[in-house]
C-alpha positions as CSV (number, residue, x, y, z in Angstrom):
1,M,-81.4,11.2,65.9
2,T,-80.7,13.7,68.6
3,T,-78.6,16.6,67.2
4,I,-76.0,18.1,69.7
5,P,-75.3,21.5,69.5
6,V,-71.8,22.8,69.5
7,N,-70.3,26.2,70.7
8,F,-67.5,27.2,70.0
9,T,-67.3,30.4,71.8
10,A,-67.7,28.4,74.6
11,I,-64.4,26.6,74.3
12,S,-62.5,29.3,73.0
13,P,-59.9,29.9,75.6
14,E,-58.9,26.7,74.9
15,I,-59.2,26.6,71.6
16,I,-56.6,29.6,71.7
17,L,-54.2,28.1,74.8
18,L,-53.9,24.4,72.6
19,S,-53.2,26.1,69.0
20,V,-50.5,28.2,70.5
21,A,-49.2,24.6,72.2
22,S,-49.6,23.2,69.0
23,V,-47.7,26.2,66.5
24,L,-44.8,26.7,69.3
25,L,-44.0,22.2,68.8
26,A,-44.2,22.2,65.2
27,A,-41.8,25.2,64.9
28,G,-39.8,23.7,67.4
29,V,-38.6,21.5,64.8
30,F,-37.4,24.1,63.0
31,L,-36.3,26.9,65.7
32,P,-32.3,26.6,66.9
33,Q,-31.9,26.7,70.6
34,R,-31.1,30.2,71.1
35,G,-34.2,31.1,69.4
36,A,-36.2,28.8,71.2
37,E,-35.3,30.6,74.1
38,R,-36.6,33.6,73.2
39,L,-38.9,33.2,70.9
40,C,-41.1,30.2,72.6
41,P,-41.8,32.9,75.7
42,V,-43.1,35.7,73.5
43,L,-45.7,33.3,71.9
44,A,-46.9,31.3,75.2
45,A,-47.3,35.0,77.0
46,G,-49.5,36.3,73.3
47,G,-51.4,32.8,74.3
48,F,-52.3,33.8,77.7
49,V,-53.3,36.8,76.6
50,G,-55.2,36.2,73.7
51,A,-57.3,33.5,76.3
52,M,-58.0,36.4,78.5
53,V,-59.7,38.6,76.3
54,A,-61.8,35.5,75.1
55,A,-62.9,34.5,78.9
56,A,-63.3,38.5,79.4
57,A,-65.5,38.9,77.1
58,Q,-67.8,36.1,78.5
59,F,-67.7,37.1,81.7
60,H,-70.7,39.6,82.0
61,D,-72.6,37.0,79.5
62,A,-76.0,35.2,81.2
63,P,-75.3,31.7,83.2
64,H,-76.1,29.3,80.4
65,W,-75.3,25.2,79.5
66,S,-73.1,23.8,76.5
67,F,-72.4,20.7,75.0
68,D,-75.6,19.4,76.0
69,H,-75.0,20.2,79.8
70,T,-71.4,19.5,80.1
71,L,-70.5,22.6,80.2
72,R,-71.6,25.5,82.2
73,L,-70.9,29.2,81.3
74,D,-71.2,31.7,84.2
75,S,-69.1,34.4,85.6
76,F,-67.8,31.9,88.1
77,G,-66.4,29.7,85.8
78,E,-65.1,32.8,83.7
79,G,-63.7,34.4,86.6
80,G,-61.4,31.1,87.6
81,R,-60.5,31.0,83.9
82,L,-59.1,34.6,84.1
83,L,-57.4,33.6,87.5
84,V,-55.2,31.0,85.8
85,F,-54.5,32.7,82.7
86,A,-52.8,35.6,84.6
87,A,-51.1,32.9,86.6
88,G,-49.7,31.5,83.8
89,L,-48.2,34.8,82.6
90,L,-47.0,36.0,85.2
91,A,-45.2,32.5,85.4
92,V,-43.4,33.0,81.9
93,G,-42.3,35.8,82.1
94,V,-40.6,34.6,85.8
95,S,-39.7,31.9,83.8
96,W,-37.7,34.1,81.1
97,G,-33.9,33.6,81.1
98,A,-34.6,31.1,83.0
99,G,-31.4,28.2,83.0
100,G,-31.2,24.4,83.8
101,G,-33.8,22.2,82.0
102,I,-36.3,25.0,81.1
103,A,-33.6,26.4,79.1
104,Q,-33.0,23.8,77.7
105,R,-36.8,22.4,77.1
106,A,-38.4,26.0,76.4
107,V,-40.4,24.3,73.4
108,E,-42.0,21.6,75.3
109,Y,-41.8,23.8,78.8
110,N,-44.0,26.4,76.8
111,A,-46.3,24.2,75.1
112,L,-46.9,22.5,78.5
113,I,-47.9,25.3,80.7
114,L,-50.2,26.3,77.7
115,A,-51.7,22.6,77.7
116,A,-52.0,22.4,81.5
117,A,-53.7,25.8,81.8
118,A,-56.0,24.2,79.0
119,G,-56.7,22.0,81.1
120,M,-57.7,24.0,84.2
121,S,-59.4,26.4,82.0
122,L,-62.0,23.6,80.8
123,I,-62.4,22.6,84.8
124,C,-63.3,25.5,86.4
125,V,-66.3,25.4,83.3
126,A,-66.7,21.7,83.8
127,N,-70.2,21.0,84.8
128,S,-69.8,17.0,84.2
129,F,-67.5,14.4,86.1
130,V,-66.9,13.3,83.2
131,T,-65.3,16.3,81.5
132,L,-64.1,17.0,84.8
133,F,-61.9,14.2,84.8
134,V,-61.1,14.6,81.5
135,A,-59.4,17.7,82.1
136,L,-57.6,16.5,85.1
137,E,-55.7,14.2,83.2
138,L,-54.9,17.2,80.8
139,F,-53.7,19.6,83.5
140,S,-52.3,17.1,85.3
141,I,-50.1,15.1,83.2
142,A,-48.9,18.3,82.0
143,L,-47.8,18.8,85.2
144,Y,-46.1,16.0,86.4
145,V,-43.6,16.7,83.4
146,M,-43.1,19.9,84.1
147,V,-42.2,19.6,87.7
148,A,-39.6,16.5,86.6
149,I,-38.5,18.8,83.3
150,D,-35.1,19.3,85.0
151,T,-33.6,15.7,84.4
152,D,-29.7,16.9,85.7
153,S,-31.7,17.2,88.5
154,I,-32.6,14.2,91.0
155,T,-35.1,16.8,93.0
156,S,-36.6,17.8,89.9
157,L,-37.1,13.8,89.0
158,E,-37.9,12.6,92.1
159,G,-40.6,15.7,93.2
160,G,-41.9,15.1,89.6
161,L,-42.3,11.0,90.3
162,K,-44.1,12.0,93.9
163,Y,-46.4,13.7,92.1
164,L,-47.2,11.5,89.4
165,I,-47.8,8.6,92.0
166,V,-49.7,10.9,94.4
167,G,-51.8,12.4,92.3
168,S,-52.6,9.7,90.2
169,V,-54.2,8.1,93.6
170,G,-56.3,11.3,93.8
171,A,-57.1,11.1,90.1
172,A,-58.6,7.3,91.3
173,F,-60.6,8.7,94.3
174,L,-62.4,11.6,92.4
175,L,-63.0,8.5,89.3
176,Y,-64.3,6.1,91.9
177,G,-65.9,8.5,93.6
178,S,-67.8,9.9,90.1
179,A,-69.1,6.4,89.7
180,L,-70.7,5.5,93.1
181,V,-72.3,8.9,92.5
182,Y,-73.6,7.9,88.6
183,G,-74.3,4.3,90.4
184,A,-76.9,6.3,93.2
185,T,-78.0,8.9,90.4
186,G,-77.6,7.5,87.0
187,Q,-76.4,11.2,86.3
188,F,-73.3,12.7,85.7
189,E,-74.0,16.2,85.1
190,F,-73.9,18.4,88.5
191,D,-77.2,19.7,87.8
192,R,-79.1,16.6,86.7
193,I,-77.5,14.5,90.2
194,A,-79.1,17.5,92.3
195,T,-82.9,16.9,90.3
196,A,-82.1,13.1,90.5
197,I,-81.1,13.0,94.3
198,R,-84.0,15.3,95.1
199,S,-86.9,12.5,94.2
200,S,-84.6,9.6,95.8
201,D,-83.0,9.1,99.0
202,P,-80.6,11.7,99.7
203,H,-78.2,10.2,102.6
204,G,-78.2,6.9,100.7
205,V,-74.8,5.0,101.7
206,V,-73.5,4.6,98.1
207,L,-73.9,8.2,97.1
208,L,-72.7,9.8,100.8
209,L,-69.2,7.5,99.7
210,G,-69.3,8.9,96.3
211,I,-69.0,12.6,97.6
212,A,-66.5,11.5,100.2
213,L,-64.3,10.1,97.8
214,V,-64.8,13.2,95.4
215,I,-64.2,15.2,98.7
216,V,-60.8,13.4,99.2
217,G,-59.9,13.7,95.0
218,L,-60.4,17.0,94.6
219,G,-58.4,17.6,98.2
220,F,-55.3,15.8,96.8
221,K,-55.3,18.5,94.4
222,A,-55.7,21.5,96.6
223,N,-53.0,19.7,98.6
224,A,-55.1,20.0,101.4
225,A,-53.7,18.1,104.9
226,P,-54.1,15.2,105.1
227,F,-53.6,14.6,101.4
228,H,-50.6,16.8,100.9
229,M,-48.0,14.4,101.2
230,W,-46.8,15.5,97.5
231,T,-46.6,19.0,98.2
232,P,-43.5,19.8,99.7
233,D,-41.1,17.6,97.4
234,A,-42.9,18.6,94.4
235,Y,-42.6,22.5,95.2
236,Q,-39.1,22.4,96.4
237,G,-38.0,19.5,93.5
238,A,-39.3,21.5,90.6
239,P,-37.7,24.6,88.7
240,T,-39.2,27.4,90.6
241,P,-41.2,28.9,87.7
242,V,-42.8,25.9,87.6
243,T,-43.7,25.7,91.0
244,A,-44.9,28.9,91.4
245,F,-47.7,28.3,88.6
246,M,-48.8,25.4,90.5
247,S,-48.9,27.7,94.2
248,A,-51.4,29.5,92.0
249,A,-53.3,27.4,89.4
250,T,-54.0,24.6,91.2
251,K,-55.1,25.8,93.9
252,V,-57.8,27.9,91.9
253,V,-58.7,25.0,89.7
254,A,-58.9,22.8,92.9
255,L,-61.4,25.0,94.8
256,V,-63.5,26.5,91.9
257,V,-64.3,23.2,90.8
258,A,-65.0,22.0,95.1
259,L,-67.5,24.8,95.2
260,R,-69.2,24.5,92.2
261,V,-69.7,20.5,92.5
262,L,-70.5,20.6,95.9
263,V,-72.9,23.8,96.0
264,T,-74.2,22.3,92.1
265,A,-74.7,18.7,92.7
266,F,-74.8,18.0,96.3
267,P,-77.2,21.0,98.2
268,A,-79.0,18.5,99.9
269,E,-76.2,17.3,101.7
270,A,-74.9,20.3,102.7
271,G,-74.8,19.7,106.0
272,I,-72.4,16.9,105.5
273,W,-69.7,17.8,103.5
274,Q,-69.4,21.4,105.4
275,T,-68.2,19.7,108.7
276,G,-66.0,17.2,106.2
277,L,-64.4,20.3,104.8
278,A,-64.0,21.8,108.1
279,A,-62.7,18.8,108.9
280,I,-60.1,19.3,106.4
281,A,-59.3,23.5,107.0
282,I,-58.9,22.6,110.7
283,A,-56.0,19.5,110.0
284,S,-54.5,22.1,107.1
285,F,-54.1,25.0,109.1
286,V,-52.2,22.1,112.1
287,V,-50.5,20.7,109.4
288,G,-49.2,23.6,107.2
289,N,-48.1,25.8,109.9
290,L,-46.4,23.6,112.3
291,A,-44.5,21.7,109.5
292,A,-43.9,25.2,107.9
293,L,-42.0,26.2,111.5
294,R,-39.2,23.7,111.3
295,Q,-38.5,24.5,107.4
296,T,-35.2,26.6,106.4
297,D,-34.9,25.9,102.8
298,V,-37.3,28.8,101.3
299,K,-39.3,27.3,98.7
300,R,-40.0,24.3,100.9
301,M,-41.3,26.6,103.7
302,L,-43.4,28.1,101.0
303,A,-45.1,24.8,99.7
304,Y,-46.3,24.2,103.6
305,S,-47.6,27.6,103.9
306,T,-49.7,27.0,100.7
307,V,-51.2,23.8,102.9
308,G,-51.9,26.5,105.5
309,H,-53.8,28.7,103.1
310,S,-55.9,25.9,102.3
311,G,-57.8,25.5,105.4
312,F,-58.5,29.9,104.7
313,L,-59.7,28.3,101.4
314,L,-62.2,25.8,102.3
315,T,-63.6,27.7,105.5
316,A,-64.7,30.1,102.2
317,V,-65.9,26.9,100.5
318,A,-67.9,25.5,103.7
319,A,-69.5,28.4,104.5
320,H,-71.8,27.5,102.0
321,S,-72.7,31.3,100.8
322,D,-72.9,34.2,99.0
323,L,-70.4,36.3,101.0
324,G,-68.2,33.2,101.5
325,T,-68.5,32.5,97.3
326,R,-67.0,36.8,97.1
327,A,-64.4,35.6,99.8
328,L,-63.0,32.7,98.2
329,M,-62.8,34.5,94.7
330,Y,-60.9,37.9,96.2
331,Y,-58.9,35.6,98.4
332,L,-58.0,33.4,95.1
333,T,-56.9,36.7,93.5
334,V,-54.6,37.9,95.6
335,Y,-52.9,34.2,97.0
336,G,-52.2,34.0,93.3
337,A,-50.8,37.4,93.0
338,M,-49.0,36.8,96.4
339,N,-47.6,33.5,95.8
340,I,-46.2,33.8,92.1
341,G,-44.9,37.0,93.7
342,A,-42.9,35.3,96.8
343,F,-41.6,32.4,94.4
344,A,-40.7,34.9,91.4
345,V,-38.1,36.6,94.0
346,V,-37.2,32.9,95.1
347,A,-36.6,32.6,91.6
348,I,-34.4,35.6,91.2
349,R,-32.2,34.6,94.1
350,E,-32.0,31.4,93.3
351,R,-29.5,32.6,89.7
352,E,-27.7,35.2,91.6
353,I,-26.7,32.1,93.8
354,G,-26.9,29.4,91.9
355,R,-28.3,26.3,94.0
356,P,-31.7,26.5,96.3
357,V,-32.6,29.0,98.3
358,Q,-32.1,28.9,102.3
359,I,-33.5,31.6,104.9
360,A,-30.0,32.9,105.1
361,D,-29.3,33.0,102.0
362,F,-31.4,36.6,102.0
363,A,-29.6,38.3,105.2
364,G,-29.1,41.7,104.1
365,W,-30.2,41.4,100.5
366,G,-32.8,43.8,101.1
367,Y,-29.8,46.7,100.8
368,R,-28.5,45.3,98.2
369,R,-31.7,44.7,96.2
370,P,-34.1,47.3,98.1
371,L,-36.8,46.9,95.1
372,L,-37.0,43.3,95.1
373,G,-36.7,43.0,99.2
374,T,-39.7,45.6,99.3
375,A,-41.7,43.2,97.4
376,L,-40.7,40.1,99.0
377,L,-41.6,41.7,102.4
378,V,-45.0,43.0,100.8
379,F,-46.0,38.9,100.0
380,L,-44.9,38.1,103.3
381,L,-47.0,40.8,105.2
382,S,-49.9,40.0,102.9
383,L,-49.4,35.9,103.5
384,A,-49.6,36.4,107.0
385,G,-52.9,38.5,107.0
386,F,-51.2,42.3,107.9
387,P,-53.4,44.9,106.2
388,P,-53.0,47.3,104.2
389,T,-52.4,44.4,101.8
390,G,-54.9,42.0,100.1
391,G,-54.4,39.0,102.3
392,F,-55.7,40.8,105.0
393,V,-59.2,42.3,103.3
394,G,-59.2,38.4,102.0
395,K,-58.9,36.7,105.5
396,L,-61.2,38.8,107.0
397,Y,-63.5,38.3,104.4
398,I,-63.4,34.4,105.1
399,F,-63.6,34.9,108.8
400,S,-66.8,37.3,108.2
401,A,-68.2,34.2,106.1
402,A,-67.7,31.7,108.8
403,V,-69.3,33.7,111.6
404,H,-72.1,34.8,109.3
405,N,-72.6,30.5,109.1
406,G,-72.6,29.7,112.5
407,Q,-68.8,28.0,111.8
408,T,-67.2,30.7,114.1
409,Y,-64.5,27.9,115.2
410,L,-63.7,27.9,111.5
411,A,-62.7,31.5,112.1
412,V,-60.9,31.1,115.9
413,A,-58.5,28.2,114.4
414,G,-57.8,30.7,111.0
415,V,-57.1,33.5,113.4
416,V,-54.7,31.1,115.9
417,A,-53.2,29.5,112.6
418,T,-52.2,32.9,111.6
419,M,-50.5,33.8,114.3
420,V,-48.5,30.6,114.1
421,A,-47.7,31.7,110.8
422,L,-46.2,35.0,111.8
423,V,-43.5,32.6,113.6
424,Y,-42.1,31.2,110.3
425,Y,-42.9,34.2,107.7
426,L,-41.4,37.1,109.9
427,R,-38.1,35.2,109.7
428,I,-37.2,36.5,105.9
429,P,-37.9,40.0,107.2
430,F,-35.6,40.1,109.4
431,A,-32.9,38.5,107.3
432,L,-33.4,40.8,104.8
433,F,-32.5,43.8,106.8
434,D,-29.9,42.7,108.6
435,R,-27.4,45.8,109.1
436,D,-24.7,42.9,110.4
437,A,-25.0,40.8,107.2
438,V,-22.2,40.8,104.6
439,V,-23.7,40.2,101.2
440,P,-21.7,40.2,98.0
441,E,-22.9,42.3,95.0
442,P,-25.7,40.2,93.0
443,R,-24.8,38.9,89.1
444,T,-27.5,40.0,86.3
445,G,-28.8,37.9,84.0
446,S,-30.3,38.3,80.9
447,G,-33.7,37.3,82.4
448,F,-33.5,39.2,85.4
449,P,-35.6,42.6,84.0
450,L,-38.5,40.3,83.3
451,A,-38.5,38.7,86.4
452,T,-38.4,41.9,88.6
453,L,-40.9,43.7,86.4
454,T,-43.1,40.7,87.0
455,T,-42.1,41.1,90.6
456,G,-43.3,44.7,91.3
457,L,-46.7,44.2,89.2
458,A,-47.4,41.3,91.3
459,A,-46.4,43.6,94.7
460,T,-48.7,46.5,93.4
461,A,-51.5,43.9,93.2
462,V,-51.5,43.2,96.0
463,L,-51.5,46.4,98.1
464,V,-53.5,47.7,95.3
465,L,-56.2,45.2,96.4
466,G,-55.8,45.5,99.8
467,V,-56.4,49.6,99.8
468,V,-58.7,49.9,97.2
469,P,-60.2,46.4,97.5
470,G,-63.8,47.3,95.5
471,P,-63.9,46.9,92.2
472,L,-62.5,43.4,92.6
473,I,-65.8,42.5,95.5
474,D,-67.7,44.0,92.6
475,L,-66.5,41.5,90.2
476,A,-66.3,38.2,92.8
477,R,-70.3,39.3,93.6
478,S,-71.2,39.6,90.1
479,A,-69.0,35.8,89.8
480,G,-70.7,34.3,92.8
481,A,-74.3,35.1,91.8
482,S,-73.9,33.2,88.8
483,L,-73.0,30.1,90.7
484,L,-75.6,30.5,93.7
485,G,-78.3,32.0,91.5
């Protein structure tokens, strides 16, 4: 009889998050509505802080497997975990004082965001397709409900339904791909798959088809073109704090697990999947940026922007190098800060006007809200890749990785995409500081100070990472070395 050693320290962040979520659901039975609105975000924030401490404590541990090779604990996975928890913490700050479905269902919302983060955290350290799929369903189901949590909004329900349908299709691709890989190798664990491939045909039809389906399934989660169909409606229909969390956390998870799976399980097929990822990256550049040009709704424009940014992140994965891995971890950090910050400003403006925000709604607003207007300017300039923001350093790092790996065409495509993106990113700053616009005095509410603080922290992070990138690059180097060896 074989005994599998159990190391609960390996899953301590997930234990913390799910425990706090359980406490919330139990306490929600007895809490009045007003008490739930105040207490639940505090408990959720505490859960994220505790999970961050647990992950940070393991960051510098030597890479090792746990739960019979189904988990791989290393700095790369712990870095992904930390980014997910930071995104969750910022999203809780953005949602504080929000109305609609989030206020009416404060217990459910905060429990769901904790459960989603637990699933995402487990994916970051998954070393088995079985663990990967179970964790994927855990966070996906939570997000399906969160997108549609505002049941009084038709757009929220529509976005949730589309996300459910398309997300299920993506999960099916991943599941079928995993089954084909198992059929070709007899293994589910990523490192054992690589060992099995070395002793068999690395270019067998069944294996290559399995890899293709796995990439397609992960492409759905990364909202990369042409698998992005759910993104605009889900991002536009979901409550803005949910959109902020999804835009950062799901991107982290999808790219971290994609790099781990491809590098660990399929190094012998690198030439094939690098070409496939390059094609998806270019498609994301084209579709995301051209579609964003036509948008007037700010959330929808930022949704297509995330599709375009998938191209940059996939470029880093396609580089398949130490430099590409460092670039990926660096840019994921900056991307999360600037995206959550941008959506936080949109959430504040939504509360002021009581409806979805159009670009025209920011006309002259920079003079009424100079700090928030400046913060939004920082986020948009970083998304566009202007110095001295973190977005500029991140894109430069990714282009360097592509050129160093002989994929200069990807760097050129990224530069062209950046030039096109300037057209729609700069429309908002021009509106923000339009002196001729007449803007009514903005109203305030109970949740505005915390949302403003969240925005300020994100803007500070984007600027600091652009001016002093060294410490984060050192951490990214450690994370990359733990994955690639």
